[in-house]
C-alpha positions in Angstrom: 42.2 -10.4 -11.0 40.9 -10.8 -7.3 42.7 -8.2 -4.9 40.6 -9.3 -1.8 43.4 -10.9 0.4 42.1 -12.9 3.4 39.2 -10.7 4.0 38.0 -11.4 7.7 34.3 -11.7 8.4 33.1 -10.3 11.5 30.2 -12.1 13.4 28.5 -10.4 16.0 27.2 -12.8 18.6 23.7 -11.5 20.2 23.7 -10.6 23.9 22.7 -13.6 26.0 20.2 -11.6 27.7 18.3 -11.4 24.3 18.0 -15.1 23.9 14.7 -16.5 22.8 12.1 -17.4 25.6 9.7 -20.2 25.7 6.0 -19.1 24.9 5.2 -20.5 28.5 7.9 -18.3 29.9 6.0 -16.3 32.9 2.8 -17.4 31.5 -0.2 -18.6 33.5 -1.1 -21.9 32.4 -4.4 -24.1 33.3 -5.5 -27.7 32.2 -8.9 -29.0 31.6 -9.6 -32.6 30.7 -7.4 -35.7 31.1 -4.3 -35.8 29.0 -3.6 -38.8 27.1 0.1 -38.6 26.8 1.0 -37.9 30.6 0.0 -37.4 33.9 -1.1 -33.9 35.3 1.8 -33.9 37.4 4.2 -34.7 34.7 2.6 -31.9 32.5 2.9 -29.4 35.3 6.7 -30.2 35.8 7.2 -29.9 32.1 5.4 -26.4 32.1 7.7 -25.2 34.8 10.6 -26.4 33.2 9.6 -24.0 30.3 9.2 -21.1 32.8 5.6 -21.5 33.1 3.4 -21.1 36.2 0.6 -23.4 37.1 -3.1 -22.3 37.8 -5.9 -24.3 39.2 -8.6 -22.4 37.8 -9.2 -19.9 34.7 -8.9 -16.2 36.0 -8.3 -12.8 34.3 -4.6 -13.8 34.7 -4.5 -16.9 32.8 -2.5 -16.9 29.3 -3.0 -20.4 28.2 -6.0 -23.1 28.8 -4.7 -26.5 27.6 -7.6 -29.0 26.7 -6.6 -32.6 27.3 -7.6 -35.1 24.7 -9.7 -37.0 27.1 -12.0 -34.2 28.0 -15.8 -34.8 27.6 -17.4 -32.0 26.0 -16.7 -28.2 27.2 -15.7 -27.9 30.7 -16.6 -25.0 33.1 -12.8 -23.9 32.5 -13.3 -23.8 29.0 -16.7 -21.8 29.0 -15.0 -19.3 31.8 -12.1 -18.9 29.2 -14.2 -18.3 26.4 -16.3 -15.8 28.3 -13.2 -14.0 29.5 -12.0 -14.0 25.7 -15.2 -12.1 24.6 -14.6 -9.5 27.1 -11.2 -8.8 25.4 -9.0 -11.0 27.4 -5.8 -12.5 25.8 -6.2 -16.3 26.4 -5.0 -19.0 24.2 -6.9 -22.1 24.2 -4.8 -24.7 22.6 -5.6 -28.8 22.3 -3.0 -31.2 24.0 -1.2 -32.1 20.7 -0.2 -28.4 20.4 0.8 -28.4 24.0 3.1 -31.4 23.3 4.7 -29.6 20.4 5.2 -26.6 22.7 6.9 -28.0 25.4 9.1 -30.1 23.0 10.7 -26.6 22.2 12.0 -26.4 25.8 14.9 -28.6 24.9 15.8 -26.6 21.6 16.0 -23.2 23.2 19.0 -21.7 24.6 19.2 -21.6 28.3 18.9 -17.7 29.8 
C-alpha cells in the first residue's frame, strides 16, 4: 500500500547571476596567422559576442592565443606567448578548430 499522496517535488532554480559564462568572457584574445573559416574581423566580432576582449599583440595580460589554420610556421606572437608561459603566465594557445568549437558555445549559454 502506498501512503504517499501527491508528493510535491520542489525544484530550486539557480540564481540568474550564477549563469555559466563563456570561456572567453572578460578574457584577452590574440590571433596569429590567417583563419581558414572566417575573416579576422568576423572572428573579432564573435569573440566580442562571447564577452572577450581583442588584443593586437601578446602581452602579460593575454589569456588566449588563437592559431589560424593558414599560418606559416611559428609566429613571433606564438614565440612570445610560449616565452611568457615558460615564465609562469597562464596563456592558452589553441588552434582554429578549437576556437570555432568554443565560439559555437556562445549560442548555447544562457544570457547574463
